[in-house]
C-alpha positions as CSV (number, residue, x, y, z in Angstrom):
1,M,15.9,13.1,41.7
2,S,15.8,16.5,38.6
3,D,19.3,15.4,37.4
4,V,18.3,11.2,36.5
5,L,15.1,12.1,35.0
6,G,16.7,15.1,32.9
7,W,19.1,12.4,31.7
8,A,16.3,9.8,30.8
9,T,14.7,12.4,29.0
10,A,17.2,13.2,26.8
11,A,18.7,9.0,26.1
12,G,14.8,8.3,24.9
13,V,14.6,11.9,22.6
14,L,18.4,9.7,21.5
15,L,17.4,7.0,20.8
16,L,14.5,7.9,19.6
17,G,15.2,9.3,15.9
18,P,17.4,5.1,15.8
19,V,14.7,3.1,16.9
20,L,11.9,4.9,14.0
21,L,15.3,4.3,11.6
22,V,15.0,0.9,12.2
23,I,11.4,0.3,12.3
24,G,11.0,1.7,8.9
25,M,13.8,-0.1,7.3
26,M,12.4,-3.7,8.7
27,H,8.9,-2.1,7.1
28,T,10.3,-1.2,4.0
29,F,13.1,-4.2,3.6
30,S,10.0,-7.0,4.3
31,R,9.7,-9.7,1.9
32,K,6.5,-8.5,1.8
33,P,5.1,-8.3,-1.9
34,V,4.1,-4.0,-3.0
35,E,0.0,-4.8,-3.0
36,E,0.3,-6.2,0.2
37,K,2.2,-3.7,2.1
38,Y,0.2,0.0,1.3
39,E,-3.1,-2.1,0.9
40,N,-4.2,-1.0,4.5
41,S,-2.7,2.1,4.3
42,A,-4.5,5.2,5.2
43,A,-1.8,7.7,4.5
44,G,-2.5,7.2,0.5
45,G,-4.6,10.2,-0.3
46,L,-2.4,12.4,1.7
47,G,0.1,11.4,0.0
48,G,-1.9,11.2,-3.1
49,A,-2.9,15.4,-3.1
50,F,1.3,16.0,-2.4
51,D,2.0,13.6,-5.4
52,A,-0.4,15.3,-8.0
53,V,1.6,19.1,-6.9
54,W,5.2,18.5,-6.6
55,S,5.2,15.6,-7.9
56,P,2.7,15.1,-11.3
57,S,4.0,11.7,-13.6
58,A,4.3,10.1,-10.2
59,H,0.2,11.1,-9.4
60,E,-0.7,9.9,-12.9
61,A,1.6,6.7,-12.8
62,G,-0.4,6.1,-9.2
63,Q,-4.1,6.6,-11.6
64,E,-2.7,4.1,-14.0
65,R,-2.0,1.2,-11.4
66,D,-5.4,2.0,-10.1
67,R,-6.9,1.5,-13.1
68,Q,-5.3,-1.1,-14.0
69,T,-6.0,-3.3,-10.7
70,Q,-9.9,-2.6,-10.9
71,R,-10.3,-3.8,-13.8
72,T,-14.1,-5.5,-14.2
73,A,-14.0,-9.0,-15.7
74,P,-15.3,-9.1,-19.7
75,A,-18.7,-10.1,-20.5
76,P,-18.4,-13.1,-22.8
77,S,-20.3,-13.2,-26.3
78,P,-23.6,-14.9,-26.3
79,G,-23.0,-17.4,-28.3
80,D,-19.7,-18.7,-26.1
81,P,-20.4,-21.3,-23.5
82,P,-19.7,-20.3,-19.9
83,S,-15.7,-21.0,-19.0
84,R,-16.2,-23.3,-16.0
85,I,-19.4,-24.4,-14.1
86,D,-18.1,-25.3,-10.5
87,R,-20.8,-26.3,-8.0
88,G,-24.0,-24.8,-10.1
89,R,-22.1,-21.3,-10.3
90,I,-20.8,-19.8,-13.6
91,V,-16.9,-18.8,-12.9
92,I,-15.7,-16.5,-16.0
93,D,-12.0,-17.0,-16.2
94,I,-10.0,-13.4,-17.1
């Protein structure tokens, strides 16, 4: 019985690498846009800390990307008419 358990454990350990490789490749080469692929990533803060130390240019690029995606809508001038009124709400088109 211990022989079977030993062989099963060895087979499981040897198959773990290729299975993780295939899963990683499926995630990497999926057709999802990058914005959707990493929007709920929990490891972003940890990776950002390593980028800041070992790859400062990647860290700065990530900060700039965050700045550009979190821009606020420009405020209209006081004399300008609203862009669009949709069901009683003023919608500002960017």
